[in-house]
C-alpha positions in Angstrom: -7.9 -16.3 10.9 -5.2 -18.1 12.1 -3.5 -20.3 9.7 -0.5 -22.8 9.0 2.1 -21.1 7.7 2.6 -23.2 4.5 -1.0 -22.6 3.5 -1.6 -20.6 0.4 -4.3 -18.0 1.7 -7.1 -15.5 0.0 -5.8 -12.1 1.3 -2.5 -10.3 2.4 -2.5 -7.6 4.7 1.2 -5.2 3.8 2.3 -3.4 6.4 5.5 -1.7 6.7 6.5 -0.7 9.6 8.9 2.4 10.2 9.2 3.3 14.3 5.3 2.7 14.7 5.8 0.4 18.1 3.2 1.6 20.4 0.9 1.2 16.8 1.4 -2.3 15.9 -0.8 -3.6 18.9 -3.8 -1.8 18.7 -3.1 -1.8 14.6 -3.4 -5.7 14.5 -6.3 -5.8 16.7 -8.6 -3.6 14.1 -7.2 -5.7 11.3 -8.7 -9.1 13.0 -11.6 -7.7 13.6 -12.2 -5.9 10.0 -11.2 -9.5 8.2 -12.7 -11.9 10.6 -16.3 -11.4 9.4 -15.9 -11.2 6.0 -15.3 -14.7 6.7 -11.7 -15.2 4.3 -8.3 -16.7 5.4 -6.4 -14.2 5.7 -2.4 -13.0 7.0 -0.8 -10.2 7.9 2.4 -9.5 6.7 4.8 -7.3 8.5 7.3 -5.3 6.8 10.1 -4.4 9.4 11.9 -1.2 7.2 15.0 -1.0 10.1 13.0 0.2 12.9 14.9 2.4 16.2 12.4 2.0 18.7 11.6 -0.9 19.5 8.8 -2.0 16.5 11.5 -4.5 16.1 10.7 -7.2 19.0 6.6 -6.1 18.9 6.3 -7.3 15.7 8.4 -10.1 16.7 6.8 -10.3 20.3 3.2 -10.0 17.4 4.0 -12.8 15.5 5.5 -15.5 18.1 1.5 -14.9 18.7 -0.4 -15.3 15.4 0.2 -18.3 13.6 -1.9 -15.5 11.1 1.1 -13.0 11.0 4.2 -12.6 9.1 7.5 -10.2 9.4 9.8 -9.8 7.2 13.0 -7.5 8.7 15.7 -5.6 6.9 19.0 -4.9 7.6 18.0 -1.1 7.9 15.4 2.0 6.5 14.8 1.2 2.5 11.8 2.9 2.2 8.3 2.2 2.1 8.7 0.8 -1.6 11.4 -1.4 -1.0 8.5 -3.1 2.0 6.1 -3.2 -0.4 7.9 -4.7 -3.0 9.3 -7.0 -0.6 5.6 -8.1 1.3 4.5 -8.8 -2.4 7.1 -11.2 -3.0 6.2 -12.9 0.0 2.3 -12.8 0.1 -0.2 -15.4 -0.3 -3.1 -14.8 -0.7 -4.8 -14.2 -4.0 -5.5 -11.4 -3.0 -2.7 -8.1 -1.4 -4.5 -5.2 0.9 -2.0 -2.2 2.3 -2.0 -0.2 4.2 0.0 1.7 6.8 0.5 1.4 10.6 0.4 4.4 11.5 -3.3 3.4 12.2 -3.9 6.7 9.8 -5.5 4.1 7.6 -8.6 2.4 9.3 -8.8 -1.4 8.6 -12.2 -1.7 8.3 -12.2 0.2 5.8 -11.2 -2.8 3.8 -14.2 -4.9 3.2 -15.4 -2.1 0.6 -12.4 -2.4 -1.0 -12.1 -6.6 -1.5 -16.6 -5.6 -2.9 -15.1 -3.5 -5.5 -12.5 -5.7 -6.8 -14.8 -7.8 -8.0 -15.3 -6.0 -10.7 -11.9 -4.7 -10.9 -7.7 -6.0 -11.1 -7.4 -2.6 -7.7 -8.7 -0.7 -5.8 -7.6 2.4 -4.2 -8.6 4.4 -1.7 -8.8 8.5 -1.3 -9.1 9.5 2.0 -13.1 11.6 2.5 -11.3 14.4 5.3 -8.0 14.5 5.9 -6.9 14.6 9.1 -4.3 16.0 8.6 -2.3 20.1 9.3 -3.4 22.6 7.0 -0.4 23.4 4.9 -0.2 19.2 4.7 -3.2 18.9 2.9 -3.4 21.9 0.6 0.6 20.4 -0.9 -0.7 17.2 -1.1 -3.6 18.3 -2.6 -1.5 20.7 -5.2 0.7 17.0 -5.5 -2.1 15.3 -6.4 -3.1 17.7 -9.5 0.4 18.2 -10.4 0.8 14.3 -11.0 -2.3 14.0 -12.6 -1.6 17.2 -15.5 1.9 15.5 -16.3 0.9 11.8 -16.1 -2.3 12.5 -17.5 -4.1 10.2 -15.1 -7.2 10.4 -12.7 -5.7 9.3 -9.2 -7.4 11.7 -6.0 -4.8 11.3 -4.0 -1.8 8.9 -4.7 -0.7 9.1 -1.2 -3.6 7.0 0.8 -1.3 3.7 1.4 -4.4 1.2 1.4 -5.7 -0.1 -1.5 -6.2 -3.5 -2.5 -4.3 -5.6 -5.6 -5.1 -8.5 -7.6 -2.2 -10.7 -7.1 -1.4 -11.0 -10.6 -1.5 -7.8 -11.0 2.0 -7.2 -8.9 3.8 -10.3 -10.3 5.7 -8.7 -12.5 5.5 -4.9 -11.4 8.7 -4.4 -11.2 9.6 -1.4 -8.9 12.2 1.8 -7.9 12.4 4.1 -5.2 9.6 5.6 -4.6 7.1 4.5 -7.5 4.8 2.8 -4.6 3.3 6.4 -5.1 2.5 5.6 -8.3 1.3 2.1 -8.7 -2.5 3.3 -10.0 -0.6 4.3 -12.9 1.7 2.0 -13.1 -1.3 -0.5 -13.0 -2.9 1.0 -15.8 0.2 1.1 -18.1 0.7 -2.7 -17.9 -3.9 -2.6 -18.3 -5.3 -3.3 -15.4 -8.8 -2.1 -14.6 -8.2 0.8 -11.4 -10.7 2.2 -9.9 -10.8 5.1 -6.5 -13.4 4.0 -4.1 -13.1 7.2 -0.7 -12.2 6.1 2.9 -12.0 7.1 6.6 -9.4 8.9 6.8 -8.3 9.6 11.1 -5.4 11.8 13.0 -2.1 10.1 14.1 -2.4 8.4 17.6 1.2 8.4 18.4 4.7 8.5 17.4 6.0 11.1 14.4 4.7 11.2 10.8 7.8 10.5 8.2 6.8 13.1 5.7 7.2 16.2 5.2 6.0 18.8 3.0 9.0 19.0 1.3 11.6 16.5 2.0 10.0 14.4 -1.1 8.9 16.9 -2.6 11.6 17.0 -5.2 12.0 13.1 -5.6 8.7 13.1 -6.3 8.5 14.6 -9.0 11.1 13.5 -10.0 9.7 10.5 -9.9 6.5 11.6 -12.1 9.0 12.6 -14.7 9.6 8.6 -14.8 6.7 7.5 -15.1 5.0 10.0 -17.4 8.6 9.0 -20.0 7.5 5.3 -19.3 3.7 6.0 -20.3 4.8 7.7 -23.5 7.2 4.8 -24.4 5.4 2.1 -23.6 5.3 -0.3 -26.5 2.0 -0.9 -27.8 1.0 -3.0 -30.6 -1.3 -5.6 -32.2 0.3 -9.2 -34.5 -2.2 -9.8 -36.5 -0.9 -12.3 -38.6 2.0 -15.2 -36.7 2.8 -17.2 -40.1 
């Protein structure tokens, strides 16, 4: 999978990182095991979102040792939406895959997403069996239902970071803080075809979760209202004659 840093690639894998030092090396190894048999040229783009636990140094070492690995570093912690946006803008692949750096997403599911992408513009993973606590599973299920009712969409699991996109779908996408949770809906608003596939979910091996049940509830709801507004106010017209 090694490639020159100047050569375009088929696949970019964007990985936001915030304080996940011990998970980075095994994650890179798993990504390579999953992607190498596909036969596509690929790059892994780590986006360091202001880590303070040694992740910055670990990412730098991985990028130095692996020619197919690149790293972006923020001056401070700016959040997952900003990390994804920076990764999207830096990605050189015709296809962009996203996943978390905590090893709960399974890189082994990447080929399944790419296969589904043959007939769609974006593929969204949904976790079949959540390996989180009961409170988090129940609150996530309720939140997904509320989002779908208000947004008029049918996304099963907005919190699953394992997704695949054709690069052109991201080119003109304008993101705001928190909007990474609504990427499938935002793409559908633009007329892109989005499908969903079941993916594996694993218990966290090391480190701590950055999200609690309540620390994003109000902010997510206000973001949801913004998405609903955008969907309702989207310009929709057809020019019949241009003389």
